[in-house]
N, C-alpha and C positions, 0 to 999 in steps of 0.2 A: 179651534176655538186659537187662531195665533196674537198674541196682546204682549209687542214693544214693549222693553221693559231695559234702554238703552242706563250700560255704569259708563262713567266717566272718569280716566286716574286723573286727579289732578292733584298740585304738590298743597294745596290750601282747603282742604275739605268744607270749615265753616265758613269761610271767604267764599267759595267758589260757591257754594252755597246763597250766598245772601244777593251775590249777585245773580242769578238766578229766580231768587224771590223780587228780588228789586226788577226786573226786565221783562220777565216772564207770568210775575204776578202769583209763581211757584206757592205750599208751601209747605215746610217743613216739617217727614211725618216720622223724625226717628230722629237725626240730630245727634252731631259730636267729633272729636276730632277724624276720626280713624271713614266712620260713612253716614252716607245718608241717603234718606227718602225723601224728593222729590211729589210731593202730587195734584193732583186737581183735582176736588170732590174728594173723593174718595176711589180717585183710580191715581194707579204708578205708572206717572209720568217720567222718574229722570231715579239714575241712582250716581251718587258721588263715592269715589273711592282714595283711602291716601292711598301713593303708591307706592310705599315701605308696609301698608298695616298688614298684618296675617298672608306674610311670606303667600303673595300668588303667585306662582310662577307666570301666565299672562296674559295678566296686561299689559306686559309692553316693557318698557324701557324708556327712563322719565327723561336722559339725557338726550332723546328725539327727538324730531320735529311732531306736534301734536295732529293728530287726527289731516293726515295728508292721504285727499282724497275722499274723506267721511264726514259728511256735515252731518250734523244736527240739527232737523227739521221738525217743528211743530210749527202744526195747524191751529190759526189761532180763530174766536172769536171774533174778539173788537183790533187790529192792526194798528189802527189810530193810540187807540193807549199802552200799547209793547212801545210805541217809538218814540211817544212820550216818555213811558218809563224810562227806556232806554236813555232819551239827552236828560232827564234829571240822573239818574246816577253813571250819566260820563261816562257811555260804554260804546268804545269803537265800534263806529258804521260804518264797513265799508261797503254798502249803498241800501238805497231807498229812505225809503219808500217804496218802489218804484210799480208801475205793471210790468206783470211779465205776459204779452201776447199770446204766447205760446198753452201757456197755461190757468190764463186766461180771470189770474186773480192776484195780486200784489202780495209782494216781496218784499226783507228787511232783514240785509246782509251785515250780522257780525262779527267783531272776535271778539269771545272772553280772555278773561288776562288769562288762565295754561292754552290758551293758543288755538283752540277751537273755532272752525266755523261754525258760528249760531245761523239758521236759521228763521225767519217766523212770515209766516202766510198768512193771509185770509184775505174778502172782499174787500 
């Protein structure tokens, strides 16, 4: 079995965590200034890591474009609720909610404050 556990390098871990909690409804399972684990129920969904913490040489460079060509994609049960939370959090909405006929679902495209493109999809 493979279970994806994406990790995003961010400038401000607590702020990034709050954004994902407010917009996607995820819950903090670790907290802290350097590292965060965000969960949905008992499942780890996303990790956040400060660029400069722990001297990990393979996180990338903080001074370049974030996530170019990589989308952080979440399948959600209630896309309308995510859209409502995104609006309430004044998240930058790039597109949607829109229906994608090729995938036969609706999508909401957002830009995270650290520059990553975050997509929520659902019926």
